[in-house]
N, C-alpha and C positions, 0 to 999 in steps of 0.2 A: 363437497365430497364427504361422505359419512366417515366416522372414525373407523368403523369396521373395514370399509372399502380401502381406506388409506393404509390400515395395518396390513391388509392382504397384499396391497400393492408393494409395500415396503418389504414384506417377507419374500414375495416373488422376485423382486429386484436383488435383494441381498443373497438369494440362493443362486443367482445367475452365474454361470461359469466365467462370464466376461469380467467379473469383479475379483478375480484372483489377485492376491497381493503382489505388488511390484515394488521394487526398491524406491521408486519415486511415485508418490500418490497421484501426481498430476499426469503421469504417463498411463495410469490405469485406464483401461477402456471400459465404458459403461454402456448399458442398454436401458433406455427409459421409454416407456410407452404409456402415456396417460391421456385421458380425455377430460377436458374441463376440470382439471385438478386445481385446487386452491394454490396460489403461488407460494404461500407460506409452507404448505406441505411439501411442495417440490423442492424449495430451497432447503428445508430441513433434511430431506432425503439426500440431496447432493452433499450437504455439509456432513451428514453422518457417514457417507462413503469415504470421506477423507479424515474423519474423526476431528472435525473442526467445531469450535464453538460458534454459534451464530447469533447475531443481533440484527433484527429486521426493523427498519424504521416504521413508525405508525402510518406513514403515508403510502406504504406499499400495500396495494390491494389488487384483486383481480384473479382471473383464472388463466390457465395455460393448457394448451393441447400440444403434446409432444410425441414424436415417434423418432427416437434416435437409436440407431443400432451400432454398437461397437465403435463408439467415438471416444476420443480422449476426454477425461473428466473435465479438464479446463474448458474445452470446446463446448461441452454440454452446458456447463455453468454460464459461460459467456453468451451462448445462444439464448438461454432462458432470460438472462438479464437484459440483453438487447431487445428481445421481443416485448418487454414491458417498460423500456426506457429507464432501466435501472443501472446502477454501477456498484462497485464494491471497493472497500478498503480492507486490507488485512494487516493486522499487527500480531505477529507470532501465530498463535493457534486460534485467534479470534477473527472471524470474518464479519464485517458489517455491510449490510445491503441497504441502499437508500436510492431515491431518485437521483439521476445524474445532475440535475439542476441544483439540488441541495448539496451534493458532494462538491460541485464546482464552487458554490457560494462559500462553503466552509473552507475550501482550499484558498480562495481569495482572501478570506478573513485571516487565515493563518499567516499569509504573506504580509498583509498589512500590519498584523500584530508584531511580527518579527522585525519589520522595518521600524515600527514605532519604538520597540525596545532598543534597537540599535541606536536610534536617535537620542534616547534618554540615558543610555548606559554611560557610565563614566569611562574616560579614556585611561588606558594603562600602557606603560612603556616597558618594553622588553629589550634586553641587551643580549644579542646572540653572537658569541664568538664563532668565527668561521675558520676551519682548518682545511687545508688541501685545495683551496680555491680563493679567488679574490672576492671579497664581499661586494665590491662594486659590480662584479659580473652577475651577481645573484639578485640585484635590485629589481629588474623587470619581472622575474619569477615571483618574488615576494609581493610586489605591487598587485599582481593579478589575483592574489588571494585575499587582499585587504577589503574591508568594508569601505563605503564611500567616505567615511570620516577618517580612515586610516592613512598613515604616511610612513615612509621608510627613509632613513638616511644612513650614511656610512661613516664610521670613524676609521680612516685609512691607516692611522698610526697603529691601532690595535687590531685592524682587520675585523671589525665588529659591526654587525647590522644593528641599528637602533630603530626599533619598530614601535610605533604608537598606534594603538587601535582599541576598539571596544573588545571586551572579553567575549568569547563565543556565547551566543544566546541559545539556550536550550528551550524548546517549545514544550508546553505541558502535554 
């Protein structure tokens, strides 16, 4: 798609009454009608509608033909992504688009990294005094929140939970 044609398309879509501002950008209804448009141009257009920053993986290539009339913004985006085997991650105002396979591999790697960090992290002991309840009654609830290396015991004399576990691991 030529730059001029893409610019005209963007101007036509931005002037459409279906794009009137709504309190929630994802409830905004959009109309998109393109033929063999570069996927990058369509993703940029959709990101601009919500004023999102966009990062597109280098493996994302191809063209898309769409005729969507008065559909919610999120549905339009998900339709475009699904038609190309793509997925997205969003952190704040930045949306990243990549092939689903790559996003899945990265998610699996993050899980493995978190598990490895938990295995290497030093254990720390916390003493939590309990008021208005018996500490022993809280043990099952606390155990459900612990890592595999964590343990909990009770000092009945002082009604205190003694929790030994790794510190919470923050991912980069």
